[in-house]
N, C-alpha and C positions, 0 to 999 in steps of 0.2 A: 331748686333741685341742684345739688352740687356736682360739680363737674372735675374730672382729674386733670388740672391743668397745672403748670408752673405758675408761680406768681410772679406778675409784672410788678416794676416800681412803682408804690404807690405814692403819687406826687401831690403835693400842696396844690389845690385849684386855684389859690389865689396869686400864684406865680405868674409871670407872662407866657403868653402861648407859646413863643419860640423856646423859652428854657424848658417849660414843660414837656414839648416835644421832643427835646434833646433827652431828658432824663428818663422819658418814659419807652425810648427804644428798647433798652435792654438794662440789665445790671450791670455788664460789663464795664469797670473802670469807675464805680460807683461806691460809696462808702456807707456802711449800716449806720443809722443814726443813733444807735445805742452803743457805740463805741468812739473812741476818741478819734477825731481825723489825723491820720497819719502824716507826718512831716513832707512838705513838697520837697522832690530832688533839687538841688543846685542847678544853676545855669538854666532857670527857667524850666526845669523837669526834664532837661538835656542829661542823658547818663552817659558814661563810658562806651557802653554798648552803641548807642547812638554815633558817637564821635567816629568809632571803628567802623562800623557800617557805613556811614557817610563816606569815609576815607576810600573805601573799596568801590563804593558806587560811582564815585566821583571820577576814580582813575579810569573806570571804562568808559565813562562820559567822555573824557578827555581823549583816550586813545581810538575807541570805537564808537563814536555818539550814535550811529545808525543804527547800533545793536541793542541800546536802552533807552534813548529819549521817548520811544513810544509809550514805553511803560510808564514813563514818569510824567509826560505832559499830554498823553492820549496818542492814540493810533496814528492818526493822519497827520495832526501837526508835528507829532514826535517823528515821524519818518520824513517828513518835509525838511525839519530844522536838521535832523540826524543826517540826511543825505548832504544838504547843503553844508554843515559842519565838516562832514567826510571829505567832500571833494575840497572844501577850503583847506585842510590839514593836507591832503594830497598835493595840492598845488603848491602850498608853502615848502614841501620837502622837495618836490621837482625844482622849484624856482630859485630856493635859497640854500638847499643841501641839507645834510642829516642834522647837524646841529642845531639851525634854524627850527627844523621841524621837531627836535627833542624840547628846546626851549618853549616852543609854542604848546606843546603837550603839557609840559611842567606848569605853565602860567594858567592854561585851562583847567589843569587837574586842581590847582590851589583855588581858583576861583569858584569852580563848581562844588567843591568842599566845603568853602565858606556858606555858599548859598543855600547848600541842602541843609547843613547844619542849623543855619539861622531860620530858615523857612520851612524846611521838611521835617524838623525834629522839634522834641520839647511838648509842653502840655497843649493840646488842642482846645478848640472851644467847648466841647463837651466836657472834658477834664477840668477846665476853668469852673464851668457852671455846676460841676459836680461838688469841687471844693467851696465855691461860693454858696452854695444852697446847702450845704450838709446839715442836718437835722431837719429838711423840710421835704423829705423824701424817706420812705420806708424800704427795706429790702426783706428777702426771708430770712436772712440773720437776725432781724429785729424780733422775731417772733418764735424764737426758740424751737424746741423739737418736742417728740412725743414724752419727753424725759421729765416735762413739766405738767403732764397730765394727772399725777398724783396730787399736786398741790392745786390745780386749776380744775381738774375735772374734765379738761379737754385739751386739744392741741391747737395753740394760739394760731399756728402756721396754717392747719386746716381751716379753722374759721374765717381766716383772714380770705383764703383762697375761695372760701365760698362766698364771701361777701363781694369779692370782685368779680367771681363768675355772675352773680345775680346782676350786679350793675353793668357787666359787659352785656349781658343778654337783653336787658331791656333797650341799651343805648343803640345796639346792633339790630333791633328788632326792625321789621318792615313798617309795623303800625307807627312806631316812632319816626322812622325815616321819612314815612308819608304825611307826618304831622298829625296824625290822629290821635296822639298822647299830647300832653303838655310839654312840648318840647323844652320850653324854657326851663321849668322845674326840671325836667330831666337832666339837662346838659348843665345845670348849675347845681341843682341839691344832691343828686345822685353822687356825682364826685366830691361833693362835700360831706354827705354821710359816709363815704368810702374812707376818706382821709380821717374822719373823725373817729372811726372805727379802728383804723390803724393806730393812731395815737393812743386810744385806749389798751389795746392789745398789746402794744410796745411797751405802754407803762406797766400793765400787768406782767409781761415777762420779764420786764427788768427787777421788779419787786419779788416776784417767785423765785427767780435766781439768786437774789440777795437772802432771801428766807432759806433756801436750800444751803446756800454757802455758808451763812450764820449757824444754821443747824449742824451742818456736817455731820459727824459719826456721834455727835454727844446723844446721850439717852438719860432718862430719868423724868420723874412725874412732872417735875414742873417744866421741862422742855418739851414734854408731849402737851401739856396742858396750853403753853404759849404757842406751840405750833398749830395746835388746834384752832385756836381762837384767829391766828392769821390765815389759817387756811379757810375758816368759814367766812372771813371777810374777802378773800382772795375770789372764793366761789359765788359770793353774793354778786360782786362786781361783774364777775363773768357771766353770771345767769342772766343780769341785765342786757349785757352785750349779746348773749344768744338771741334775744327777743329782738333785737335790732336787726340780726343778721337773717331770723327767720321771716322778718317782715319783709326785708329785701327779697328772699326766696318765694315768698309768696307773690309778690310783684311781679318778679321774674316768669313765675308759672303762670300767673294769670296774662301776662304779656305773650307768653308763648300760645296760650289758649286763644288771644285775641289774634294773634297772626294766623293761626290756623283758620279761624272763622273769618278773617280777612281776604285770606286766599280763598276759601271757599265762595265768598260772596263777589270777589272778583270773576273767579270763573263762572260763576250762574249769569254774572253781568254780560261777559263775553259771549255765552252761549245765548242768553236772550237777544243780544244785539245780533246775533248770527239768524235769530228768529225770520226778520225779513229776507234774508238771503236765502233761508230755508224754504219760505214761502214762493218767492221766485224759482227757487229749484224744482218745487214741485209743479208750479205753473208750467215751468219749462218741459219738465218731464211728460205732463199731458200733452203739451203741444208736440212733443216728440214722438208719443204713441199715435196722436192723430197723424202726424206727417208721415210716420211709418205706413200707416194703412193708406193715407193718400197717394204714396210713393209706390205701395204694393198695387194699388189701383191704377196706378198710372202705367206700372209694367203689365198688369192684365190687358189693359186697353191697348198696350203697344204690341203685347204678343195678338192680341185679336184683329188688330188692324193688319199685322203680317200675315195673320191666317186669311182675312178679308182679300187682302193684296193675292195671295197665293191662290186662293179659290177664283179670284177674277181671272188671273192667268191662266189657270186650268180651264175656266170655262170658255176664253177666248180661243183658247187651244182647241178645245172640244168642238167649238162652234167652227171654226175652221176646219177641223176633220170633217166633222158632219157635213158641212158643205161642200167640202171635197167630194165626200163620198156619195151625194145625192146626184152629182153631176150624171149626164148620160155617158154611157162607155164610148159612144162613137166619138163624141166630142173630146173624150179623153185620150181616145186614139188617134184622132184627128189631130188634137194639139201636139199629141208626142210624136206624130209623124212628122208635123211641119218642124218640131223642134230637131 
């Protein structure tokens, strides 16, 4: 299944891992394999713009180090060094006067400028590797555009994007990460397949461009005959490449289906593992229902006990009342008279 994504650099898998990682980051600073490598700027890649920029930055470093060192060497180290340098400059000015302060600033300025030009400018490691390995990686520019569709029957760039998308889909799939696919074959074979397709497509693009340039605006039966023969050869090779790309896409589609099935299997497994907990939950639910009945029974018994207690108290009060009512009147009056 094709995806609308920008083509990333296609790098020779035989390169060292560190070099390949640098080149695969982006196409910035890289050079198309089908074009001549441009001359390297003099002074180790340093330009006039680098020198003038370093001059301005070093001036700020010398006069106000606290305001810029944090951006050059990191926030906390830069602030610490900048504050110390700023304090040192102030101390020199206060201790030895304005002239000493100016001389110190000029000296620091020249030293900082030299260090920035030598260490901070010029060709970096990625640019060095890009030049050293030129021809062993391919960019979008190596695969032409839709203008070659007439000769090749397809867009080489679009075909390369499809191949790269298929390889990426397999290598980033969950079943591959979990080792359910042949990870050795995928990690080795698929990048090699992708690079071979890039080589073939770049060669097809180069030849198609040459045919188009050679034909130019010429016309005539002989030109058309030769052009038809060359177009057939280009399209024959192109068809063979299409079969390889489609095979990669089928693999990617099957991998996506395997990913979906794997996620479903994992979900079922997790749900089945919850079965024991669900059984305990049901058991506890039954226990809860029994406990509710028991609690309600206790409550009923408690209310009954209260009722019995209140009835007993009423009986006692009634007994006292009745006993008091059955006594002779003279005894009650005598008792009350004595009282």
